[in-house]
C-alpha positions, -999 to 999 in steps of 0.1 A, spaced: -685 -392 823 -704 -412 794 -676 -422 770 -678 -446 742 -650 -466 732 -649 -476 696 -636 -513 688 -608 -516 662 -615 -530 624 -596 -532 595 -597 -542 560 -567 -551 540 -564 -562 503 -532 -576 488 -534 -575 448 -570 -581 447 -563 -616 455 -565 -617 494 -583 -599 521 -576 -597 558 -606 -584 576 -605 -578 616 -631 -566 641 -654 -593 624 -683 -602 647 -706 -624 623 -705 -637 589 -741 -637 576 -734 -653 543 -711 -663 515 -707 -676 482 -679 -674 455 -693 -642 442 -704 -623 477 -694 -621 513 -717 -605 539 -703 -599 574 -707 -577 600 -676 -559 617 -673 -533 646 -672 -508 615 -707 -520 601 -720 -542 576 -692 -550 551 -699 -565 515 -670 -582 497 -677 -591 459 -657 -607 435 -651 -642 416 -638 -674 428 -640 -660 465 -630 -684 493 -633 -682 531 -595 -694 538 -597 -690 576 -626 -676 599 -614 -669 637 -645 -654 652 -629 -654 686 -603 -632 675 -627 -613 649 -603 -624 619 -615 -635 585 -593 -641 556 -605 -644 521 -589 -656 487 -601 -651 452 -605 -622 429 -618 -594 445 -638 -566 428 -653 -545 456 -659 -538 491 -686 -516 506 -696 -508 539 -734 -507 544 -740 -482 572 -726 -480 609 -720 -503 634 -746 -530 636 -754 -549 668 -769 -582 654 -776 -618 672 -777 -652 657 -761 -648 622 -754 -677 600 -722 -692 614 -736 -685 649 -767 -704 643 -750 -732 624 -721 -739 649 -746 -734 680 
């Protein structure tokens, strides 16, 4: 029997000022206007102004973002990728 178990992921936005993302596997890039990351649900692009990565816990798959959030878009399905920005930077 071949069964695929989907890993959990979530996106919670509080008053467009804070976001909590779980199921994060990699952060591709970020600046004050855009954060691009990979989750178990696929590539996620957050847009806004004054975006700040308040906390990143890749071991737990959790990312906290502060700033004014204007948009969140999932780009495709689950993606398996190696060697994103933070993995390369931190070794």
